N, C-alpha and C positions, 0 to 999 in steps of 0.2 A: 295430679289427679288424673285415674283411670279415665278413659271415654266410657267405662261400663256406670261409673258414677252420674254423670250425666241423666236428668231426666228428661224425654223424648221432648214432652210438651212444654218444658222450659225454653228449649232450643227452637221450638216450632215458634213458639208466641214471641220469643226474644228476638226472634230473626224479621218479624213484622216492624220492628224499628229501624228505620232506614235513613242512612244519610240525606237520600232523595227528599223523603218526606218533611223531615226534621228543617230541612232547607227551605223546600216552598213555603210550607206555613212561617216560618222563621221573618223571612222577607216580606211576608203580609204582615205579621205582628209588630216587628221592629222598620216599619214602614214612616214615611213623612204624614202618613195618613193619621197616624195615631198619636201626633203632635205630642211623642216623648212621655205620656201617656201619665201625666202628673195627677196625684190624687184628686179628686175633685174637679177635675175639667173635661171639657169634651172630650177630649183625646182618652183619659182615663174609660170616659162611657163607651167612646168603641169599640175598648180593649174588654172589656165586660162583656159586652153584647157580643164580640167575636167569638170570644170563649164559651158563651153561652149555646152560640150557635153550631158551633163544633159539636157540643156534647150532644144538645137536639139530633144532629144527623145520625151520631154514632148511637142515638137510642140509649146513651147512659142517663138515668134521671139525675132529676136535681137532688142535693143534700142537704138543702136548707130545709125550715119550717116549710111545713104543707107540701114538700116535693120540690120546692121553688130552687132557683140554680143561687139566687142571689140572698146574702145575707146583710140586711140596711145597716150600716153604720150611722148612727144619728148626728146630727150637728154637735149636741153638746157632748159628745163625747172625746171632741177635738180642742174641748176648750176654748180657746179666745180665736182659733182657727174658725171663719164661716165656711165652712163646706160639710157637703156630705158625701158617704162612699160607700162602695160594698165590697165583701169579698164574693168572690165565684165558690159554689160548692157543687160536687158531682160522684155520685154513691152509687159503688156497685155494692150489693147485699151478698153477704156471704152464705153459704149454703149449708153451714153445719153449726157456726158460732156465729152468728148473726151480729150479736148485741158485743162482739169481740170487734174492735176499729182500730184499724194501721190506717195512720194519716199520712201521706205524701203531698208535702206542700212546695209552694214557690210564691215569690211575690209577683202581681200583675204589674205594679206601676214601675215608673221611672222619675226623671227631675225636670222633664216639661221641655220649655222651650226657653231660649235666651240670647235675647237681641237678636230674632230673627231665626237663630241655628235649632234646628230640633235636635234633641238628644235622645237618639233613637234608642238606647238602652239594649241593643244585639243580645251583648253576653251577659248585662246586667237589667234585667233579669230575663229578658227575653228567650234566652236558652232554657233557664229552667223553666219557665211556663209553658212552651212547645215540648219540652220533654215530659210534662205531665201528661198532656194532651194524647201523646206517642203513648205511651204509658197503659193510660187508661183505655186506649183503642185495643191494645195488643190484652188487655185482662177482659175485654169488653167481648172480642173475638171469642177468648178461651170459653167465656160464659155461656156464650151463644151454641157454643159447638158441645156442651156440656161438661168441661172443664174448670168451671169457675168456683174461684177460692172459698176455701171453709169458712175464712174472715171476713168481714166486710173491710171495704177498702174507700177511706173519702180522698176525695182531690181536692185539694185546699188551695185555692187562688188566692193569697192573700191581697189585699190593699194598704198603700199608705205605709209600708216597710222603709220608704226613705225619708220619711219624717218622723224617724223612733218605734219601729217595728208596731205601728197603730193597728192593722188590722188585727194581726196574730195575735196583738194583747186583746182585742176587743171579743176575738173567738175564744182566747183560752179563760174570759171573763163570763162568756156566753155561748158554752159550747153545746152545737146542737146535739153530741153523743159525750155522755159523760167522761170527762178525762180518768176517771178509776178505770173505764172500759176501754179506754185508747193504749192500745198496747206498746206503740212507738210511733214516733215522727220522723219520715225521711225527709230530709229539706233540701230543695235543691237549689241552689244561687249563685251562679255564673259556674258553667260547666263547659261553654264554648273556644274556651282560649289556651293557650298555654303562657303560663308564667315566665317572664324571661330566664328566672333561676334555674329551670327545668329543660333549659333547649336543649342539654345535651343526652337527656331521657325522657323523650315527651309520651312515654305512652302511662302514664300518671293520673290519679286523681286525691285532691287531700280530703281525707275524712277527718272531721272534727268530732268528738264528745261521743263515738261510738263503745267505749268502754268506760265511761264518766257514772251511768248511773245504772248497765247492766252488764256483766260480763259475757252475758247470753247473746245480747243483740251483737256487740262485738265478734262473738264467734262465728254466730250466723251469716253475719256479714264478711268475715274471712273465708268461711266456705265457701258460699256462693261464687265468691271472686274467683276462687282457686278453680274452682270445680267448672266453673261457665265464661268467664272472662279474662282472667290471668293477666291483669291491670298491676301495678305499683301502687297498692294502697298507701301512701305516704301520710305518717303520720306528725310531719313537721309542725303544725300549729295545734294541734290536738292539746289542749293546756290551759287550766285557768289562769294561769301566769304568763301564757304567750302575750309576748309585748305587743301585738296589733290588737288583741282582745277579740279575736273574729269568732271566739265560742258566744259571746256575749252580743255580736253584731248582726245577728238573722234571724230570723224566726222561728227557730227552734227553740231558740231561748226561752220562749215564752211557753213551750209546752215543758222544757228540762225543771225551768224552774217550779213548776208542777208535778214535778217527779214524774214525768211520763219521759223512758228512755229516746233519745235523738241519735242520730246520724246526720252532719252536715256535708252534703257534700259541693267541693268547691275547686276551681283551678286557680284560686289565687289572683293577686292584683296585676294590672297590665298596664302601658302608656295609654291606653284608652280609657281606663278607667272611670266613671264620672265624667268625660268629656264628648264634645259631639261627632267624635271618631269611632265611638262605639257604635260600629255599623255591622249588617250581616257579611260583607264580603269578606270580613277578617276572621269568622269563625272558621276552626277546621273542624269541617263536618264529618269525617270519617273519625275522629278522636269523640266529637259529640255523641254519635252515636252508640260508640262504645260503652263511653259512660254512661248515657241513656240504659241502655241493654244490662247494664252492670246493677244499675239503681231497679229494673223491673226484677232482675232474678232474686236479689235482696228483698224483693217484696212479695214475691212468690215465694221464698220461702219462711218471709215471715206469717204470711197472709196464712198459709197452709201448714205449718210445723204443730206437732201434737200438743206442748204446752207455748204458751204467750213467754215473752223472755222475761226471765226472772229480774229484780230488781235486788241490787248489792244488799 
């Protein structure tokens, strides 16, 4: 792509997403204080309060009922598990088509503590969680400077992913904004590390689902990448027949099964996946920032496009 193709506003706000800020916040979010963020535990409650506080400081309104930040999930939804939990929703209203909503999602929970060890979940999914906060901050700055998105953006931090995608299932069954008006879901689950399979060429991210429901979504994604970031978009796992079944294993699936186009951003698994060793010191912060910038640029194009992505 020629430099002339770049929108200077996208470049300006994209560059507010920095490795240093991601690192500072991820060290807080994936600290031992959060006790591994297991759904329904005091550690998970600390996590949702942390996120609420971040959005309040940034002046990004709550996106749940009555402008609240929490979408509470009742105990009966979890069946025999005697827990309650909540999704965290923050919302930037669109300037021209506020009823059309782009969702950017990440799961806020992890797997808690075991035998006195904290499973910090820095990559899974501290990386996605903090990326959402930084992307929201960039969009909020744009809005405050008169360059807000034409469509609304919902920053959806879902709980209970690790126990069966339950937070996103609850949202998809009780959407605050109608799914028919939801133009796409960009789901961010593990974007801070390098898959050992990719160590020879590390400037990549796996994309899953981008062309399954909408060719438009795939094309917008590809163009945003070529124009602003130029990473290797790797489609190795982009298939319903992928033996790893990654398409079915994160929160985008609860949107896709309701006919909302999705992209799942993913770095692949690694030796620290679901281990106590998934800690913030192992994150590749420059690469993590680049991936977050890619998601921002893609979201910008979707939120400001003339038309929403067409379904196939």
